[in-house]
N, C-alpha and C positions, 0 to 999 in steps of 0.2 A: 575408185572401185571399192566395193564392199568385200569383206573377208568372209570366205566360205567356211564357217565354223565346223560344219559336218565333215567336210573334207579334211580339215586339220585333225579332228578327232579320230578319223579312220586311219590317217597317215601322219602321226605327230612328228615324224622325222623329216617331213617335207619342208623345204625352205620356200618362203613366199616373199615377194617384194611388196612392201607396204606403201600405199599411195601417200603422197606428201600431204594431201588434205586431211587424211586420217590422222597422220602424226600431228598436224596442226590442231585438229580437234582434240586429240589426246592431250597435247600440251595445254590447250585452253582449259580442258577439264582439270588437268593437274593444277594449273594456276588457281582455278576456282576453288579446288579443294584446299590448296594452301591458304588462300584468303579466308575461307570459311573456318579452317582450323585456327588461324591466328585470331579471328574475331571471337571464336568460342573460348580461346584461352583468355582473351581480354575480359569476356563476360564472366568467366570463372573467377578471375582475379577480383573483378568488381563485386561479385556475389560474396566472395570471401571477405573483402573489406567491409561490406555491409553487415555480414554476419558478425565480424569482430566488433563493429560499432554497436550492434544490437546487444551483443554479450556484455560489452562495457557498460551500456545503458542499464542492463539488467543488474549488473553488479552494483552500479550506483544506486538503483532503486532498492536493491536488497539491503545495502548499507543504510540508506535513509529509513527504510522500514524498520530495520533493527534498532536504529537510534530512536525513532518515534515510539516504537513499542517499549523501549527502556524508559524514555521520558514519560510515556503514558502510564507505565507501571508505577513509576515514582509518584506521578501526580495523583493517580488513583489511590495509592497507598496513603499519601498525605491527605487527600480529600476524605478517605475513609476514616483516618484518625481524627481529622477535624470534625467529621460527622459524629463520631463516637463522643468526642469531647462536648460537642454542642448538645447531643442527646443527654449526656450526663449532667451538663449545666441546666438543661431544661428540667430534668428530673429533680435536681437540687432546688431549682427555683420554685417548682410546684410544691415541694415539701416545705420550703420556707414560707411560701404564701399560705399554705395550710396552717403552719405554725403561727404566722401573724394573725390569721383569721381567728384562730382559737384564742390567741392572746387578746385580740380586740373584744371578742365575746366575753372573756373574763373581765376585761376592763369595764365594759358596759355593765356587766353584772355588778362589779364593784362600785361603779358610779351610782347605779340604782340603789345599792345598799347604803351608800353614803348619803344619798338623797333622803332615804327613809330615816337614816339616823338624824339628819338635820331636822326633818319634820318632828321627830320625837324630842329633839333637844332645842326646840324653839324657845323654851323657857330658859335656856342656858345664857351665859354671858355673851356680850357682843364679840368679844375676842374669840371665843370658841366658834361662834357663827362665821366670823371672817375666815378663820383657819379652815373650816369645813368648805367654805366657798372656794378658797384657794386650792384646796385639794381637788375639788370637782373641776376647777378650771385647768389644773394640771393634767387631770385624767383626760379632759377633752382635748388638750393640746397633744397629749400622747397618742390619743386615738387618731387625731388629724395627721400626725406624723406617720403613724402606721399605715393609714390609708394612702398617703403619698408614696410610701415605700412599696405598697402593693401595686400601685399604678406604674411605678418605675419598673418593677419586676415584670409586669404584664407587657410593658413596652419592650423590655429586653427579650422576653420570650418570642414576641412577634418578629423582632429582628433576627433572632436565631433561626426561626422557621424560614424566613426569607433567605438567609445564608445557606441553609440546608438545601432549599429548592435550587438555588444558583449552582451549588456543587453538583447536584444531580444532573442539571442541564449540561454542565461542562463535561461530565463523564459521558453522557450520551453523544455529545459532539465529537469527542475523541474517538469513540467507537465507530462513528460514521466515517471519520477520516481514515481509520485503519481499513474499513471495508472498501473504500474507494481505491486505496493504494493496492490492496490485494487484487481488485478487478483489473487495474492497469497492468500489474505484474503478470497476470494470467494472459492478457491480450498480447503482451510482449513475447511471452513464451510460445504462444501459438504462432506468431509471426516468424520466430526463429526456427521452429519446426518446419514451417513451410519453406523457408529459405534453404534449410538443410536438404529437404527432399528435392528441391530444384537443382541444388548443387550436385547431388548424387546422379540425377538424370543427365546433367551436363557432363559430368566426369565419364559416365558410360559412353556418351556420344563422342567425346574427345578420344577415348580409348579406341573406339571403332575407327575414327578418322585417322588416328595415328597408325593403325594397321594399313589403311589406304595410303598413307604417306610413305610407309616403308616400300610398298609396291612401286609408287611413283619414283622414289629415289633410285630403286634398282633399275627401272626402265631408263632413267636418265643416265645412270652409270654405264649400262650396256651400249646405249646409243653413242655416248661420248667415246667409248673404247673401239667399237666396231663400225659405227655408222649405220647399222641396221639391226633389226630385232627379229630373230627367227621365231617361227610358230611354237616350236618346242620350248624355247626360252620364255616366250610370252605365257604359255600355259603353265610352265613350271612355277612361275611367280604366284599363281593362284592355287 
């Protein structure tokens, strides 16, 4: 039989006999509520575990990012110092090349002057002529050596330029790595925020179900003590 709720509301002191099927249905609903509450509690614990794992993962990523940033700062500082040293060496090399070029020009001028002197002193002794020729040969050797030094300095400058370019590429690569790590960290933070929102919703649901559990427990207690549940007692529970 069904319960006439309007009659109970008009006369709440009236006692009614409750059909056994209604009690069985009520018990089934109570059991369903208990199962659902237990499942929600398990889900909440699982969500909390996932959240803890995500937070630990973020802490690890944060630590790695901090370590990478420190290493990168040291590397960039070292690369910057190396770049400055290379630029300074390049500048010194250019100055030295300029000095050698001037010296070669002076030597060539001196060689030309010596040649003119030889032309003028053709009437001199053979010994003087040989000495002049030796001087000219020495000047030529000096010029040849200076030219080789210039070529060596040019080669060193080219190598320094290559080293500078490699240093710049390394710095760009490190900056890209930091950008990728920051993107991964932001994605992890968004996922944690979503998990927190879901946990809040689940906690509210469990809180509401716990109120229902209180009513179910009271009904069980009255039924165990009296064997029946009056309409007033039933309404008072709500």
